[in-house]
C-alpha positions, 0 to 999 in steps of 0.5 A: 879241643874235641871234648870242648866241642862235644861239651858245647854241642851237648850244652846247646842240645840241652838248652834247645830241648828244655822248653820255656814256660808255657803261656797257658800255665797248665790250664789248657788251650784257651785258658790262662791263670789270673792273679789269684791262680785260677784258670780263666778263659781267654776272652780278648778276641771273642765277640759275643752277639747274643740276642735276648728275647723280651719277656723270656726267663733265662735261668741264672739271669732273670727276665730281659726287658728294656735293656736290663735284667729283671728278676721278678715279673707279675701280671698287672692289668693284663700286662707284664710288670717287672721288678 
């Protein structure tokens, strides 16, 4: 009976010590794996309030004007035009 109790206690300790799968799946804090297996950031609770300046060039995006991104701008009659 004592052996059975010790075996049950050892089993309970082994189950308690074994950790379940980590939600981050090996990607680190703030990241998870997508359906292709890549590590992507958790963006559910992050709200980005970025303010873009009209006519300024942002590398990798282009120029911000009239609520959209433009990739080319040129001078036309002393004003900027966007394409």
